C-alpha positions in Angstrom: 4.7 -170.0 -99.2 1.0 -171.1 -99.4 -1.3 -170.4 -96.6 -4.0 -172.8 -95.8 -7.5 -171.6 -94.7 -9.5 -173.7 -92.2 -12.9 -174.7 -93.5 -15.7 -174.2 -91.0 -18.3 -176.9 -90.5 -21.2 -176.5 -92.9 -23.9 -176.6 -90.2 -21.9 -173.7 -88.4 -21.5 -171.8 -91.6 -25.2 -172.0 -92.2 -26.0 -170.9 -88.6 -27.8 -174.2 -87.7 -25.5 -175.5 -85.0 -23.6 -173.9 -82.1 -20.8 -176.6 -81.6 -19.6 -175.1 -78.3 -22.9 -175.3 -76.8 -23.7 -178.8 -78.1 -20.2 -180.1 -76.8 -21.3 -179.0 -73.3 -24.6 -180.8 -73.7 -23.0 -184.0 -74.8 -20.5 -183.9 -71.9 -23.2 -184.6 -69.4 -23.8 -188.1 -71.0 -27.6 -187.7 -70.6 -30.2 -187.8 -73.2 -31.3 -184.4 -74.5 -34.8 -183.2 -74.5 -34.6 -181.3 -77.9 -37.3 -178.5 -78.1 -38.0 -176.8 -81.3 -40.8 -174.3 -82.0 -42.2 -173.3 -85.2 -44.8 -170.8 -86.3 -47.7 -173.5 -85.9 -46.4 -175.9 -83.3 -43.8 -177.2 -80.9 -41.6 -180.3 -81.4 -40.2 -182.3 -78.5 -37.6 -185.2 -79.1 -35.7 -187.3 -76.8 -32.4 -187.5 -78.5 -29.2 -189.8 -77.5 -25.7 -189.3 -78.9 -24.3 -192.0 -81.2 -20.9 -191.6 -82.9 -22.4 -192.1 -86.4 -25.1 -189.4 -85.6 -27.6 -188.5 -83.0 -30.5 -191.0 -82.5 -34.0 -189.8 -82.0 -35.5 -192.1 -79.5 -39.0 -190.8 -79.9 -40.9 -187.5 -80.3 -44.1 -185.6 -79.8 -45.4 -182.6 -81.5 -48.3 -180.4 -80.4 -50.3 -181.3 -83.5 -50.9 -184.7 -81.9 -53.3 -182.7 -79.6 -55.6 -182.2 -82.6 -56.0 -186.0 -82.9 -57.3 -186.1 -79.2 -59.8 -183.2 -80.0 -57.9 -180.1 -79.0 -59.7 -177.2 -80.8 -57.4 -174.4 -80.0 -54.1 -173.2 -81.3 -51.2 -175.8 -81.1 -48.5 -173.1 -80.5 -49.9 -171.2 -77.5 -48.6 -172.1 -73.8 -51.4 -174.4 -72.9 -50.7 -176.5 -76.0 -47.0 -176.6 -75.3 -47.6 -177.6 -71.7 -49.9 -180.5 -72.8 -47.4 -181.6 -75.4 -44.8 -181.7 -72.6 -47.1 -184.0 -70.6 -47.5 -186.3 -73.6 -43.8 -186.4 -74.1 -43.3 -187.3 -70.3 -45.8 -190.2 -70.6 -44.0 -191.6 -73.5 -40.6 -191.2 -71.8 -41.8 -192.9 -68.6 -43.2 -195.7 -70.6 -39.8 -196.2 -72.3 -38.0 -196.1 -69.0 -36.3 -192.7 -69.7 -36.6 -190.7 -66.5 -34.2 -187.8 -66.8 -32.8 -185.6 -69.7 -31.3 -182.2 -70.2 -32.9 -179.4 -72.1 -31.5 -178.5 -75.6 -33.2 -175.5 -76.9 -30.7 -175.2 -79.9 -30.2 -171.7 -81.3 -33.5 -170.4 -79.8 -33.1 -167.9 -76.9 -34.6 -169.6 -73.9 -36.6 -166.7 -72.4 -38.2 -167.2 -68.9 -42.0 -167.8 -69.3 -41.8 -168.8 -72.9 -43.2 -171.7 -74.9 -40.1 -173.6 -74.4 -40.3 -173.5 -70.7 -44.1 -174.3 -70.7 -43.2 -177.5 -72.4 -40.4 -178.2 -69.9 -42.9 -177.6 -67.2 -45.2 -180.1 -68.7 -42.4 -182.8 -68.9 -41.5 -182.2 -65.4 -45.2 -182.4 -64.2 -45.3 -185.6 -66.1 -42.6 -187.4 -64.0 -39.3 -186.7 -65.7 -36.3 -185.3 -63.9 -34.9 -182.2 -65.7 -32.6 -179.8 -64.0 -34.1 -176.4 -64.4 -35.0 -173.5 -62.1 -38.5 -173.0 -61.0 -38.3 -169.2 -61.7 -38.2 -169.7 -65.5 -41.7 -171.4 -65.7 -44.8 -169.4 -67.0 -47.3 -168.6 -64.2 -50.2 -171.0 -63.8 -52.9 -168.7 -65.1 -50.9 -168.5 -68.5 -50.2 -172.3 -68.5 -53.9 -173.2 -68.3 -55.0 -170.4 -70.7 -57.0 -168.1 -68.3 -55.2 -165.2 -69.9 -56.5 -166.3 -73.4 -60.0 -166.5 -72.1 -59.9 -163.0 -70.4 -58.4 -161.4 -73.5 -60.9 -163.0 -75.7 -63.8 -161.6 -73.6 -62.2 -158.1 -73.7 -61.1 -158.2 -77.5 -63.2 -156.1 -79.8 -61.1 -157.1 -82.9 -63.1 -160.0 -84.7 -60.0 -160.8 -86.8 -57.7 -162.0 -84.1 -59.8 -164.8 -83.1 -61.2 -165.5 -86.5 -60.0 -169.0 -86.6 -61.7 -169.8 -83.3 -64.8 -168.4 -84.5 -64.6 -170.1 -87.8 -64.4 -173.4 -86.0 -67.0 -172.3 -83.6 -64.8 -172.6 -80.5 -65.6 -170.8 -77.5 -62.4 -169.5 -76.1 -63.9 -168.9 -72.6 -64.1 -172.7 -72.2 -60.3 -173.1 -72.7 -59.9 -173.6 -68.9 -62.4 -176.5 -68.8 -60.9 -178.1 -71.9 -57.3 -177.7 -70.7 -58.1 -179.5 -67.4 -60.0 -182.3 -69.2 -57.1 -182.8 -71.6 -54.5 -182.8 -68.7 -56.6 -185.5 -67.0 -57.0 -187.5 -70.3 -53.1 -187.4 -70.9 -52.1 -188.2 -67.4 -54.4 -191.1 -67.1 
C-alpha cells in the first residue's frame, strides 16, 4: 500500500507566509494596510483581496521623503510616522478610509517602527483598529530622543552619515514639524 505525502504550499515551506494569520485577515473583508520594514526604509501598501491574487491599490515608502527634502534616515521612527501620514493622505484621496494592519511575519512590538507608521496613518485620518498603548511616545515620534542622543554622543562614527551630508541632528524636531505640516496640507 502506497502512502501519499501532502505537499506544503511553497510560500509556507519558504517561511514567507503564515496562511492561518492570512485567513483571519482576509475574513474581515477589509483592505489590508501591509507594512514591511527593511534595513533602509519602511514600505506601506493598501492591498485588497482578489481571487487571482492580491491587488495592491497603492503604496508609499519612506524613501519618498528624500524627494521632499528629508535629510535624515528613512528607517527611524520619525520617518516611519511621516511615511504613514503620506499613506493616509493618498488613501483619503482614493476614498479608502479604513483598513486593518497586516505586519506579515514581523513581530509587532509595542513602540516599534511598525506602530509609528500606523500612528501616522491614523493621525492622517484613516480608521484602523489598534490599541493606543502600542504607539511610541511623542518624544520618540518627533525625534527628540535622536537630538538628545546626538548631543550626548562622543562616538563620531555613529552619526557619520549625518556629518557627511552636513545635517545637524539637533534640528530634527523643527524639520519633523515642517515636514508634518507639508504632508498634511
